[in-house]
N, C-alpha and C positions, 0 to 999 in steps of 0.2 A: 675471615682473610678471603674466602671465594667470593662475596657481596663487593670487598674491594675491590678485587680484581675485574669482577663484572661491570663494575662502575668504571672504572678506568679504562677497561676495552670499551665500554660506550662512547667515553668522551673521545678515545682515539679515532673511533668510527666516526663520529660525527665531525671531527677536525678534519679527516682524510676528506668527507663529503665537501667540507666547506674550500678546502684548496681546490678542488676541482669547479666548483662555483665561481672561485675567485679568477679562474681562466677565461669566462666568458666575455667581460669586457674587452680584452686584447683580442680574442678570436674575432669578434664582431668588427674590430678594426679593419680586418682583410676583406670585408664585403660592405663598403660603405654606402653603396647605393640600395642596400635592402633596408627597409624601415624597421626601427626596433620592435615595433608591435608583429611585424612578419617574423622576425628572428626569434622572439620570445615564443610566440604560438606555435610554431613549426619545431623548435626545440623541445618545448615542453609536451606538444602534442604527438609528435614522432616517438620521443623518449618514453613518454606514457604507453603508447602502444606496443612498443618493444618490452615493457616491463610486465604487461599483459600477456604477451607473447610468451616470453620465457616462462613466466608463472602458470600458463593455461592449464598444464595437467594437476598442478598443485590447487589450482582453484576449484578444478572439478572434484578432486579429492576431499576439498574442504567446503563445498558447496553449502551442505547444510549450517556450518558455524556462520558461513558468510551471510547467509539468509537471515539468522538472529541477530545480525549487526547489521542490517540494511540501512537502518535510517542513520548510524552514523557513516557507513561509507557513503551514503549520498551526499551527506554534508560536506564529507572531505573531499569529495570528488567535484562538487559546485566551488568549493573553495579553490582547488587547484586550477580549477578552471580560468577563474576570475583573476586569480593571483598574477600570472605574467601579463595580461591585460592591463590591469589597473598599474603596476610597477613600471611598465615602459611607457605608458601615457603619462603618469605623474610626472617622470623625467623629462617627456618632451614637452609637457605643458608649463611645469614650474622650473625646470631647470634641472641639471642633474644632481648637483648639490642639495636643494630642497628637496626632491624626490627621493634620493638616496637617504637622507637624514630622517624624513619622515617616515619612510619605509622601515628600514633597518630599525631606527630607534624606537619605533612604536611597537614592533613585534613583540619583545620582551614584555611589555607591558600588556599588552593584549593576552599574551600566553599567561601570564600570572593571574589576571582577572578570569580568565576562563576557567583555569584550574581550581581557584579558588570558589568561584560560583557551582563548577560542574563537579567537582571532586572532593571539595572542601580541605585543600592542601593547606599546609602552614609552612610559610618559608620562614629560613632562620636569618641570622643577622650576615652569615658568610655568603648566603646567596644575594641578599640585598646588596652587600658589598660588591660583589661580582658583578650586579646588573647594573649598579651605578657606575664602575669603572668601565665595563663593556659599553653602553649606551653613551657615556660621556667621551669615550675613545673613538668611536664611529662618527661621532657628531663633529668632533675636531678634524677627523681626518678627511670626512668628506667636504666640510667647509673648506679646508686648506687645499685642495686638489682642485676645486672649480669656485671662481668667485663670480662668475657671469652668469646669471640665471639666461634660460631661454625662453622665456615667459613674456608674450608681446603685451600684456597689458594684466591689470589688476583681476579681472575675472580669470584668465587664463591660470594666473599664479595660485588663485584661491581654489579653482577647480584641480589643479594640479595637488595642493596639498590634502583636499579631500580625497582624491584618489590615492594619494601614498598613505594615508590613514586606512583606506580600503584594503591597499595592498597588505601592508603591516598586520591586519585583521585577519585576512584571509591566510596569508602565511603562519599565523599562530592557531588558526582553526584547523587548518589541514595537518599539521603536526600533532595537534591534541587528537583529532579524529583517529589517525594513524595509530599514535600510541595508545588510543583507549581501545582500539580494536584488537591490536596486539595483547593487551595486557588482559583482554577477555578471553583468551585462549587460541586466538586465530594467528597461526604461523606467520612470520613477518614476510615471506614472500607472497604468497596470496592475498594478504591484506594490503601491501603497496600494489601488487598488479591489480588488483580491481580498483581500487581508488584512482590510480593514476589512468589505469585503461579506459575507464569511462571518461574521464577528463579528456584523455586524448582524442577520444571520439568527439566530444563536444566542441574540442578546439578545431578540428579539421575544416568545417566552413570557413573558420578565419583563415586557416592556411590558404584554402583554396581562393579568397577572395583578395587576399595580399601578398601571396608568396609567389608570384610569378618570377619576379626578379631574382629568387634562389635558383633558378634555373636557367637564367641569362647566360652564367658562364661557370667552367668547372671550379673556379676559385669560389664564387659565391655558394655553389653548390657543396664543396667540400667544408666550407664552413658551418653550413646546416647540419652535415652529417655529423661532424665533430660535436657542435651544439647537443644533438641530441641524443648520441651516443655516449658520450664522454661525460659531461656536466649532468645532463638531464637524467640519463639512465644508469649509468655507474654510479653518478653522486647519489641519487634517491636510493639506489640499493644498498650503499653503505648508509646513509641517514636513516633508514627503515631498521637496519641492524642496529645503529646506535639507540634509536627509540625504543627498541625491546629491553635497554638496560639503563636509561636515564630517563627523566620524565621530559615533557616537551618543552617547559619553560626554561630548563637549564640547557637543553640542546639549541635553542634558540639563541641564548646568551653564547652559548662556545661558538656557533656558527658566524658570529661576528668578525673572526678570524678572515671572512671571505674579503672584507674591504681592504686587511693589510695584503694579501695575496694580489688582488686587484692593482692595489698601488705600486708593491714592488715590481709586478710585471710591466706596468706602464712605464717605469722609470727604465728597466733593463732592457725591453724589447722594442716598445714604441718611441722610447727616448724622451718621455716627459721628466719634469724635474718636480722633487717632491719638496716642498719647502719644511723649514724646522717646525712649524706647527704641525705639518702632518706627521713627523716622526714622534713627537708629543702624543698624537693620536694612536700611533701603533704602539708606543709605550704602555698606555692606557689600557687598550685592548689585551696586550700581553699580561699585564698586572691582572686583568679581569679572571684570563683562562688559568694563572698560577692560583687564583684564590679559589676558583672551582674545581681544579684538579687535585689539589692537596687531599680533600676527602670528601664524601658524598655530602651534599647540602642537606639531605634527610637526617634529620637529629635522631631520629629513632633507629635508624640504620636500615630501613625498609628499601630494597632495591625494586626499583619499578619493572614489570615486565611477567610475560606468561612462563611457567615452568617448561613450556615447550619450546622455549626460545634459549634456553638455558646454554646450550653448548653449540649454538648455530655460527656456522662458518661460512664464508663466501661461496665454497662449493656448493652448499645446502640451497642456496639461494639460486642456483644456476642448475640444478638438477635434482630430480627426485620430487615426491609429493611433500 
């Protein structure tokens, strides 16, 4: 029973993070003169630095354990650094539809490959069914929302698709890296703070080179602050807590709720219209979530995560070692 509750708690944490991430697109519409790369780099960069700042005491306490995992931590930090640049560049070059479909749709596939190769995990039919429904729903939803690609030529489209695959791979990679470090016994807060803090430092040159429009008005600045504090900081705090309870491939499929939130906000706030095909995609993703939340996809009942994170609460991430 405790294992089942732990898994369900992880599912809820991942879903909460995905809801916060789903607000980024609508928030960005309030700063149209800021480039997507600048918004992505600033949000992930400052959000990562904030995670490191909050976790600084815990990082010091657990420095020995972190040193033992330095290779995985470095790999995760590099993946976090590359992800926003690849994702937003993909949408810019290949169009929002293609970039979103390739990035979101490929991440669960990359996650399953990484876990199979690195951890020798075996996946059940239930997980496979959830993956098919979730990836298919994300694809249908993205295609229904945007029908005109932004690419100006075949080369741009091909490059955009390649960057989308890179975004999907790096998303899967840093999720796996964070989960691996947490499973090795490092508490969630210093693990996530270290990975995202290093990535934040690496992203700062991009922010300095492209982020001037963020300071051009209070409106732009408020968008940047919101993106850094809410979706990127709070969202990834919740995501890290969830990764202590479910494995990376399942977490990534659950995070496919993000495009549902983005679509609903676009309809309610921005005034866009979601066609029938889009609602079909929403239904497929919802079906995927139902399949994955009925019970743990691990047939042998094992729950991923360190015992040091069994009773982790939000207050534990914001204070104390």
